[in-house]
C-alpha positions as CSV (number, residue, x, y, z in Angstrom):
1,M,150.7,-78.0,-83.5
2,Q,151.0,-74.4,-82.7
3,I,153.6,-72.6,-82.4
4,Q,153.5,-69.5,-79.7
5,K,155.9,-65.8,-79.5
6,S,155.0,-64.4,-75.7
7,F,156.1,-61.1,-76.5
8,G,155.5,-58.7,-79.7
9,H,152.3,-60.8,-80.8
10,S,149.2,-58.4,-81.8
11,K,146.5,-60.3,-79.6
12,A,145.5,-60.2,-76.2
13,T,147.9,-62.4,-73.3
14,L,147.1,-64.8,-70.5
15,F,149.3,-64.2,-68.2
16,L,149.2,-66.8,-65.3
17,V,150.6,-65.4,-62.0
18,S,152.5,-66.5,-59.6
19,T,152.2,-65.1,-55.7
20,P,153.6,-65.3,-52.6
21,I,152.8,-68.4,-50.5
22,G,153.6,-66.5,-47.3
23,N,155.9,-63.8,-47.0
24,L,155.0,-61.1,-48.8
25,S,158.7,-60.2,-50.5
26,D,158.5,-62.9,-52.3
27,M,156.6,-61.5,-54.7
28,T,158.6,-60.8,-57.9
29,P,158.8,-56.9,-59.6
30,R,157.4,-59.0,-63.2
31,A,154.7,-60.3,-61.3
32,V,153.5,-57.2,-59.7
33,E,154.4,-55.0,-63.1
34,T,152.4,-57.9,-64.8
35,L,149.3,-57.2,-62.1
36,K,149.0,-53.3,-62.7
37,S,149.4,-53.4,-66.4
38,V,146.7,-56.0,-67.6
39,A,143.0,-54.9,-68.2
40,V,141.5,-57.5,-65.0
41,I,142.7,-59.5,-62.4
42,A,140.8,-62.9,-62.3
43,S,141.5,-64.3,-58.6
44,E,140.4,-67.4,-56.7
45,D,139.8,-65.5,-54.1
46,T,139.3,-61.9,-54.3
47,R,139.5,-60.5,-50.6
48,V,143.1,-62.7,-50.7
49,T,143.4,-61.0,-53.5
50,K,142.9,-57.6,-53.1
51,K,144.7,-57.8,-49.7
52,L,148.2,-58.2,-51.7
53,C,147.2,-55.4,-54.1
54,N,146.8,-53.0,-51.6
55,Y,149.8,-53.9,-50.2
56,F,151.6,-53.5,-53.6
57,E,149.3,-50.6,-54.5
58,I,147.9,-52.0,-57.2
59,V,144.4,-50.6,-58.4
60,T,143.6,-53.2,-61.6
61,P,140.1,-54.3,-61.2
62,L,139.2,-57.8,-59.7
63,I,137.0,-60.6,-60.6
64,S,136.3,-64.1,-59.1
65,Y,137.4,-67.3,-60.8
66,H,137.4,-70.8,-58.7
67,E,136.0,-73.9,-58.9
68,H,132.7,-73.2,-58.9
69,N,132.4,-70.4,-61.2
70,K,135.3,-71.4,-64.0
71,H,132.4,-72.5,-66.2
72,Q,130.5,-69.7,-66.9
73,K,133.9,-66.7,-66.2
74,T,135.7,-68.8,-68.4
75,E,133.8,-67.8,-71.0
76,A,133.7,-63.9,-69.7
77,I,137.1,-64.3,-69.8
78,L,137.8,-65.4,-73.3
79,G,135.1,-62.1,-73.9
80,R,137.9,-59.8,-72.7
81,L,140.8,-61.4,-74.1
82,A,138.4,-61.0,-77.7
83,N,138.1,-57.4,-76.9
84,G,142.3,-56.7,-76.6
85,D,142.1,-57.1,-73.0
86,D,145.1,-58.6,-71.5
87,V,144.1,-60.9,-68.2
88,A,146.3,-62.3,-65.2
89,L,144.4,-64.7,-63.4
90,V,146.2,-65.8,-60.1
91,S,145.2,-68.4,-56.7
92,D,145.3,-67.2,-53.2
93,A,149.3,-68.3,-53.0
94,G,151.7,-69.8,-55.4
95,M,151.4,-70.6,-58.9
96,P,148.0,-71.0,-60.8
97,L,146.7,-74.4,-61.5
98,I,148.3,-76.3,-59.2
99,S,146.3,-78.0,-56.8
100,D,144.2,-74.9,-57.9
101,P,142.2,-73.6,-61.2
102,G,142.6,-72.7,-64.3
103,D,143.6,-75.4,-66.5
104,Q,139.9,-75.0,-68.1
105,L,140.6,-71.6,-68.9
106,V,144.1,-72.2,-70.2
107,D,143.2,-75.1,-72.4
108,S,139.9,-72.0,-73.5
109,A,142.5,-69.4,-74.6
110,L,144.7,-71.5,-76.5
111,A,142.0,-73.1,-78.8
112,A,140.8,-69.4,-79.1
113,G,144.5,-68.5,-79.9
114,Y,145.6,-66.4,-77.4
115,A,149.0,-66.6,-75.9
116,V,149.4,-67.9,-72.1
117,V,152.0,-66.7,-70.7
118,P,153.6,-67.7,-67.1
119,I,155.3,-65.1,-64.3
120,P,157.0,-67.9,-62.4
121,G,157.4,-66.9,-59.0
122,V,157.1,-69.2,-55.6
123,N,155.7,-72.7,-55.6
124,A,154.8,-74.7,-52.0
125,A,155.9,-78.2,-53.3
126,L,159.1,-77.2,-54.9
127,T,160.1,-74.8,-52.1
128,A,159.5,-78.4,-49.6
129,L,161.3,-80.7,-52.3
130,V,164.5,-78.8,-52.0
131,A,164.6,-78.2,-48.9
132,S,163.5,-81.6,-47.7
133,G,166.6,-84.3,-47.6
134,L,164.7,-86.9,-49.9
135,T,166.1,-87.4,-53.4
136,P,165.1,-84.4,-55.4
137,Q,164.5,-86.4,-58.6
138,P,162.5,-87.5,-60.3
139,F,159.6,-86.2,-57.7
140,L,156.2,-87.4,-58.4
141,F,153.7,-83.8,-57.6
142,Y,150.4,-85.5,-56.6
143,G,148.7,-82.4,-54.8
144,F,145.9,-83.6,-53.1
145,L,144.9,-86.8,-52.4
146,E,140.8,-88.4,-51.7
147,R,139.2,-87.3,-48.7
148,Q,137.7,-90.6,-48.5
149,K,139.4,-93.1,-46.6
150,S,138.9,-96.6,-49.0
151,K,139.2,-93.8,-52.0
152,K,142.7,-92.4,-50.6
153,R,144.2,-95.6,-50.1
154,A,143.1,-97.0,-53.4
155,E,145.1,-93.9,-54.7
156,L,147.5,-94.5,-52.8
157,S,148.1,-98.5,-53.8
158,T,148.9,-96.7,-57.2
159,L,151.5,-95.1,-56.4
160,Q,153.3,-97.9,-53.9
161,A,155.3,-99.3,-56.5
162,T,157.0,-95.1,-57.8
163,P,160.4,-95.0,-57.4
164,A,160.4,-91.2,-57.6
165,T,160.0,-88.6,-54.1
166,L,155.8,-88.0,-53.8
167,I,154.7,-84.8,-53.1
168,F,151.6,-84.4,-51.5
169,Y,149.3,-81.3,-50.3
170,E,147.5,-82.1,-47.3
171,S,145.0,-80.2,-44.4
172,P,146.3,-80.8,-40.9
173,H,143.5,-81.5,-39.5
174,R,143.9,-84.6,-42.3
175,L,147.4,-85.6,-42.0
176,K,147.7,-88.4,-39.3
177,E,145.0,-90.2,-41.1
178,T,147.1,-89.5,-44.3
179,L,150.5,-91.1,-43.0
180,V,148.2,-93.7,-41.1
181,S,147.0,-94.9,-44.8
182,M,150.8,-94.8,-46.2
183,L,152.3,-96.5,-43.5
184,E,149.4,-99.7,-44.3
185,V,150.1,-99.1,-47.7
186,F,154.2,-97.9,-47.9
187,G,155.4,-99.3,-45.4
188,N,158.1,-97.4,-42.7
189,R,159.1,-95.0,-45.4
190,Q,161.3,-91.8,-44.7
191,V,158.4,-88.7,-44.9
192,V,159.0,-84.7,-44.8
193,I,156.3,-82.4,-43.8
194,A,156.8,-79.5,-44.9
195,R,154.5,-77.0,-42.6
196,E,153.9,-72.5,-43.1
197,L,156.8,-72.3,-45.8
198,T,157.9,-68.4,-45.8
199,K,156.2,-67.8,-43.4
200,M,157.3,-66.9,-39.4
201,F,156.9,-70.3,-37.7
202,E,158.1,-72.1,-40.6
203,E,159.1,-76.1,-40.1
204,F,160.6,-79.2,-41.5
205,L,159.7,-82.4,-40.0
206,R,162.2,-85.4,-40.9
207,G,161.6,-89.0,-40.1
208,T,160.1,-92.4,-40.6
209,I,156.5,-92.3,-40.6
210,V,156.4,-93.6,-37.2
211,E,158.3,-91.6,-35.6
212,V,156.4,-88.8,-37.4
213,L,153.1,-90.6,-35.9
214,D,154.6,-90.2,-32.6
215,Y,155.8,-86.4,-32.5
216,L,152.9,-85.4,-34.4
217,T,150.3,-83.7,-32.3
218,E,148.1,-80.6,-33.1
219,V,149.0,-79.6,-36.7
220,K,148.5,-76.4,-37.7
221,G,149.5,-74.3,-40.8
222,E,149.6,-74.7,-44.4
223,V,151.9,-78.7,-45.4
224,V,153.4,-79.7,-47.3
225,L,153.9,-83.6,-47.2
226,L,156.7,-85.3,-49.1
227,V,157.6,-89.5,-48.1
228,A,160.8,-90.8,-50.8
229,G,160.1,-93.5,-53.2
230,N,160.1,-97.4,-53.5
231,Q,163.9,-98.0,-53.5
232,D,162.6,-102.2,-53.0
233,E,164.6,-104.0,-56.7
234,P,162.0,-104.9,-58.7
235,E,161.5,-108.4,-58.1
236,V,162.5,-110.5,-61.6
237,D,161.1,-113.7,-62.7
238,A,164.5,-116.1,-63.3
239,W,164.1,-118.3,-65.7
240,W,164.7,-120.9,-64.4
241,E,161.9,-121.5,-61.9
242,G,160.3,-124.5,-62.4
243,L,163.6,-126.2,-64.2
244,Q,164.6,-129.0,-62.6
245,L,168.2,-129.1,-60.6
246,H,169.6,-131.3,-63.1
247,D,167.6,-129.5,-67.0
248,H,169.2,-126.4,-65.1
249,V,173.0,-127.8,-64.7
250,N,173.0,-129.3,-68.8
251,H,171.7,-125.8,-69.7
252,Y,174.6,-123.7,-68.9
253,V,176.7,-127.7,-70.3
254,A,175.0,-126.5,-73.3
255,E,175.7,-123.2,-73.6
256,G,179.3,-124.4,-73.9
257,M,180.1,-124.0,-69.8
258,K,182.1,-127.5,-67.7
259,A,180.2,-129.3,-65.5
260,N,181.7,-127.7,-62.9
261,A,180.8,-124.1,-63.7
262,A,177.9,-125.0,-64.4
263,I,177.5,-126.6,-61.1
264,K,178.6,-123.4,-59.6
265,Q,176.3,-121.1,-62.1
266,V,173.6,-123.4,-60.6
267,A,174.5,-123.2,-57.1
268,I,174.9,-118.7,-57.2
269,D,171.2,-118.6,-58.9
270,L,169.8,-120.8,-56.5
271,G,171.9,-119.2,-53.2
272,R,173.0,-123.0,-52.8
273,T,176.1,-124.4,-51.9
274,R,178.2,-125.7,-54.7
275,Q,178.5,-129.0,-52.8
276,D,175.3,-129.6,-52.1
277,V,174.2,-128.9,-56.7
278,Y,177.1,-131.3,-56.9
279,K,175.7,-133.8,-54.7
280,E,172.3,-134.0,-56.1
281,Y,172.9,-133.7,-59.7
282,H,175.3,-136.7,-59.6
283,H,172.8,-138.0,-57.6
284,E,175.2,-139.1,-54.4
């Protein structure tokens, strides 16, 4: 068990700082203050983060931390923390760790006893969800699907029965193919395409999968794909399956029903008319 006091502790801190997903006005004052105060910023792409820092006059040194160097850079960042340096982790846009690298660093920092403090801000998945018009909760954020078609269909099959609204990130170049796979696995559900969130060309496309596929031409920009959850009532095995009608009626009689009431209940169970059940029960 571990209890973390995020403020007032003596050890160095790893800050997870959310950055804008498009509109720089969404950068919070606390995020700017944090990036200015730490000893170093670990960045998914230092070129992207450098532009952000220049805009907000942040002169903190940058180091790279991405999917391909995360193992060696985790050790380097732990060394910084051990020396008493506070470190901020940022992704190119949005909240670190959400379909971005960072989970290994967080696990390692926590295991070493350092505080991990989130600096909240914009997140594309939640931004899209609240404006989608789909049921906001429960929801399931899945992130990116597999690129290979067979693996993608297998993933979708595991999600087919989920009643929660589903949220995916998808490349604009694979969007149509993914929608076709969803149509084959999910059926013609309601979907929402949220594109270029917070930017000048922000757009929401709402409709059935078929309607959206008919409308789509070339897709550009960052995409969040939301899909309505499965609202089908789950099939329940009827306890009377395989039971002879005579035994079905007698079951209710044994529970205290009169014969005519039992016949009526069996008719309801089977979706038949009372007269039909009555005749078969009495062999008329």
